[in-house]
C-alpha positions in Angstrom: 49.6 66.1 -18.8 51.2 69.5 -19.5 49.5 71.4 -16.7 51.3 73.8 -14.4 50.6 74.0 -10.7 49.4 77.6 -11.2 46.8 76.4 -13.6 45.1 74.3 -11.0 42.6 76.6 -9.2 40.7 75.6 -6.0 38.2 72.9 -7.1 35.7 74.3 -4.6 35.5 77.4 -6.7 34.3 75.5 -9.7 30.5 74.8 -10.1 29.2 71.3 -10.4 28.8 71.5 -14.2 32.5 72.4 -14.6 33.6 69.5 -12.4 31.4 67.1 -14.5 33.0 68.5 -17.7 36.5 68.1 -16.4 35.8 64.6 -15.1 34.3 63.6 -18.5 37.1 65.1 -20.5 39.6 63.3 -18.3 37.7 60.0 -18.7 37.6 60.1 -22.4 41.3 61.2 -22.5 42.1 57.6 -21.4 40.8 56.5 -24.8 42.4 59.4 -26.7 38.9 60.7 -27.5 38.2 64.5 -27.3 34.7 65.6 -26.8 32.5 68.1 -28.6 30.2 70.6 -27.0 27.2 68.6 -28.1 28.5 65.4 -26.4 29.3 67.3 -23.2 25.8 68.8 -23.3 24.2 65.4 -23.6 26.3 64.0 -20.8 25.8 66.8 -18.4 22.3 68.0 -19.0 20.0 70.0 -21.3 20.9 73.5 -22.6 17.9 74.9 -20.7 19.7 74.1 -17.4 23.5 73.9 -18.3 25.3 76.4 -20.7 28.2 74.2 -21.7 30.2 76.9 -23.7 29.9 79.1 -20.6 31.0 76.3 -18.3 34.1 75.5 -20.5 35.2 79.1 -20.7 36.9 79.4 -17.4 38.5 75.9 -17.8 40.1 77.1 -21.0 41.3 80.2 -19.3 42.8 78.2 -16.5 44.5 76.0 -19.1 42.9 72.9 -17.6 41.6 72.0 -21.1 42.3 73.1 -24.6 40.1 73.5 -27.7 40.9 72.2 -31.1 38.2 73.1 -33.6 35.0 71.6 -32.2 36.7 69.3 -29.8 37.9 69.8 -26.1 40.6 67.8 -24.6 43.3 67.9 -21.9 46.4 70.0 -22.7 48.8 68.6 -25.2 46.4 66.2 -26.7 45.7 68.0 -30.1 46.9 64.9 -32.0 43.9 63.0 -30.6 41.5 65.1 -32.8 42.8 63.5 -36.1 42.7 60.1 -34.5 39.1 60.7 -33.5 38.1 61.9 -36.9 39.6 58.8 -38.6 37.8 56.5 -36.1 34.5 58.3 -36.6 34.9 57.8 -40.4 35.4 54.1 -39.7 32.3 54.0 -37.5 30.1 55.3 -40.3 31.2 52.4 -42.4 30.6 49.9 -39.6 27.1 51.0 -38.5 25.2 49.5 -41.5 26.9 46.2 -40.7 25.9 46.5 -37.0 22.3 47.1 -38.0 22.2 44.0 -40.2 23.8 41.9 -37.4 21.2 43.3 -35.0 18.3 42.2 -37.4 19.7 38.7 -37.3 20.2 38.6 -33.5 16.7 40.0 -33.0 15.2 36.9 -34.6 17.2 34.5 -32.3 14.9 32.7 -29.9 14.8 34.2 -26.4 16.4 37.5 -27.5 14.1 40.4 -26.4 16.2 43.4 -26.9 19.6 44.7 -28.1 22.0 47.7 -27.5 25.3 48.4 -29.3 28.0 49.0 -26.7 31.8 49.4 -26.8 33.8 51.4 -29.3 31.1 51.6 -31.9 28.6 53.2 -29.5 31.0 56.1 -29.1 31.4 56.3 -32.9 35.1 55.5 -32.5 36.2 52.4 -34.3 39.6 51.1 -35.4 39.8 49.1 -38.6 39.6 45.7 -37.0 37.4 46.4 -33.9 34.5 44.0 -33.2 30.9 44.9 -32.8 29.7 44.5 -29.2 26.1 43.9 -28.2 24.3 44.0 -24.9 21.6 41.3 -25.2 18.4 41.2 -23.2 16.9 37.7 -23.0 13.7 36.1 -21.8 13.8 35.5 -18.1 15.2 32.1 -17.3 16.9 31.7 -20.7 20.1 33.6 -20.2 22.4 30.5 -20.5 20.4 28.8 -23.1 20.7 32.0 -25.2 24.4 32.3 -24.4 25.1 28.8 -25.6 23.1 29.1 -28.8 24.7 32.4 -29.6 28.2 31.3 -28.8 28.1 28.1 -30.7 26.5 29.7 -33.8 29.1 32.4 -33.7 32.0 30.0 -33.5 30.8 28.4 -36.8 31.3 31.7 -38.7 34.4 33.0 -40.5 36.5 35.2 -38.2 35.6 38.5 -39.7 31.9 37.7 -39.7 32.2 36.3 -36.2 33.5 39.7 -34.9 30.2 41.3 -36.0 28.3 39.3 -33.4 30.1 39.8 -30.0 27.5 39.2 -27.4 29.6 39.3 -24.3 26.9 40.7 -21.9 23.5 39.1 -21.5 20.8 40.3 -19.1 17.4 38.8 -18.2 14.7 41.2 -19.1 13.1 41.0 -15.7 16.4 41.9 -13.7 17.7 45.0 -15.2 19.6 46.7 -12.4 23.3 46.5 -12.5 25.7 45.9 -9.5 28.9 47.4 -11.1 28.0 51.0 -10.2 31.1 52.9 -11.4 31.8 55.7 -13.8 33.0 53.1 -16.2 29.6 51.4 -16.3 27.7 54.7 -16.2 29.5 55.8 -19.4 28.8 52.5 -21.1 25.1 53.0 -20.2 25.0 56.6 -21.4 26.6 55.7 -24.7 24.9 52.4 -25.4 22.8 52.7 -28.5 19.4 51.0 -28.5 18.9 49.0 -31.7 16.1 46.6 -31.0 13.2 46.9 -28.6 13.5 50.6 -27.5 11.0 50.2 -24.7 13.0 47.6 -23.0 16.3 49.5 -23.5 14.7 52.6 -21.9 13.4 50.5 -19.0 17.0 49.2 -18.5 18.4 52.7 -18.5 15.7 53.9 -16.1 16.5 51.0 -13.7 20.0 52.3 -13.5 19.4 56.1 -13.7 19.5 56.9 -10.1 23.1 55.9 -9.5 24.4 56.5 -13.1 23.3 60.1 -12.9 26.0 60.7 -10.3 28.5 60.3 -13.0 26.4 61.3 -16.1 23.8 63.7 -15.0 22.4 63.9 -18.6 21.6 60.2 -18.9 17.9 61.0 -19.3 18.9 62.0 -22.9 19.9 58.3 -23.5 16.5 57.2 -22.0 14.7 59.6 -24.4 16.6 58.2 -27.3 15.7 54.6 -26.4 12.0 55.6 -25.9 12.0 57.3 -29.4 13.1 54.0 -31.1 10.3 52.8 -33.2 11.0 49.2 -34.2 9.3 45.9 -34.6 9.0 45.2 -30.9 5.7 43.5 -31.1 6.6 41.3 -34.1 9.3 39.2 -32.6 9.2 35.6 -33.9 7.8 32.9 -31.7 10.4 31.6 -29.2 11.4 28.0 -29.4 10.6 25.7 -26.6 13.4 24.9 -24.2 13.1 22.9 -20.9 14.3 24.4 -17.6 16.8 21.6 -17.2 18.6 22.8 -20.4 19.2 26.1 -18.9 20.9 24.5 -15.9 23.0 22.3 -18.1 24.2 25.3 -20.1 25.2 27.2 -17.0 27.0 24.1 -15.7 28.8 23.8 -19.0 30.0 27.4 -18.9 31.0 27.1 -15.3 33.2 24.1 -16.1 34.6 25.6 -19.3 35.6 29.0 -17.7 37.0 27.5 -14.5 39.2 25.1 -16.5 40.3 27.5 -19.2 41.0 30.4 -16.9 42.0 28.6 -13.9 45.2 30.8 -13.8 42.9 33.7 -12.6 42.1 34.0 -8.9 38.5 33.2 -8.0 37.6 36.8 -7.4 38.9 38.0 -10.8 37.3 35.1 -12.6 33.9 35.8 -10.9 34.1 39.5 -11.9 35.0 38.8 -15.5 32.8 35.9 -16.1 29.5 36.6 -14.2 27.4 33.5 -13.8 24.0 34.1 -12.2 20.6 33.1 -13.3 19.9 36.6 -14.8 23.4 37.7 -15.9 26.2 36.4 -18.2 29.3 38.3 -19.0 32.4 37.3 -20.8 35.2 39.9 -20.3 38.5 38.2 -20.2 40.4 41.4 -20.9 38.4 43.4 -18.5 40.2 46.8 -18.1 37.7 48.6 -16.0 40.1 48.7 -13.0 42.8 50.1 -15.2 40.4 52.8 -16.6 39.2 53.8 -13.1 42.8 54.0 -11.8 43.8 56.1 -14.7 40.8 58.4 -14.2 41.7 59.0 -10.5 45.2 60.0 -11.6 44.0 62.5 -14.1 41.3 63.9 -11.8 43.8 64.3 -8.9 45.9 66.6 -11.3 42.8 68.5 -12.2 41.6 68.9 -8.6 38.4 66.9 -9.3 36.9 64.2 -7.1 35.5 60.9 -8.6 32.2 60.1 -6.9 
C-alpha cells in the first residue's frame, strides 16, 4: 500500500475518530472509492462532536492517508479519484431510472417499503451495473412477493430487468439483521430510502446499536429516512393470497436453489440464499468474506483493529 514502517505510529496514540476514519478509508479502498470530508463526517458523527479535518491532519502528516482534491485515500491511490468521478457521473444518470423503478415496485402487492442499496447507493456506478433494492414486505408474504417479483422480472428484456434487482426481502415486522459485520453496517449506512421513509427509519433504528460500532454516524441515515416524505399512506390495496401459497413459494425456492446450486456446501448455500419466514436473500456471488478479509489486511498495516 506504499506505507513505510516509520509511518505507522502507535495506534493507541490515535483517538477513536481517527481510527474510525482510517478504518472507513481502508474499507472503501477495497472498492477503489476515495472518500470526501462530508462523507467521513456523516459516517463518523456530526461536526458538533467530531472535527473531521482536524482528525485527518495527523493521519496525513504520518503518511497513512493522502489527499487528492476533496478526496482522501490510502497512499498511492490517486488514480482512484478519476474513477470515482466517472462513476459518480454515471450514477447521476441512473438515479432517475431507479426512482421510476421504485414507483413501479411500490405498487406491487405486499411491498411496504424500499431502499436502494449496492453501488448506486454510494453514487458509484459502472456503465452496466444493475440497480439493487432492499424490499420490505407485508409479514407472512416474503416468499409470495419474492416469487411475483422474480417471475415478473424474468419476463423483461435484459437491460430493463437489471433495473429491478430485488435480491433482499425483509418482512416489515422482523427488521433486525443477524449479519452484524462492518460490511452490513456500511450497506445500512449508505442504503437510500426511496419508499416509506418511516419504515426505512424503523429498520435502521432496529440495527443502530450494533451498526454504530462500525459507523458511529449512522443516525444521519436514520434522519434522512425520517425526512422522506412520500406516499406512505396511499399504497394500493394488497391482493389476497392464501397462507398455503406462501408455503408453496418457499418450497419452490428451496427446491430450485438446492438443485441449481448443489455444488455449494450447505453452509455457504444457507448464507447466500437465506430462506426463513421473514427473510429472503439471493446473493450467489456473495463477496462479504472477501471484503472483510481484505479489510483486515489493510487495517493490520494501518495499525487499526476491526471491531
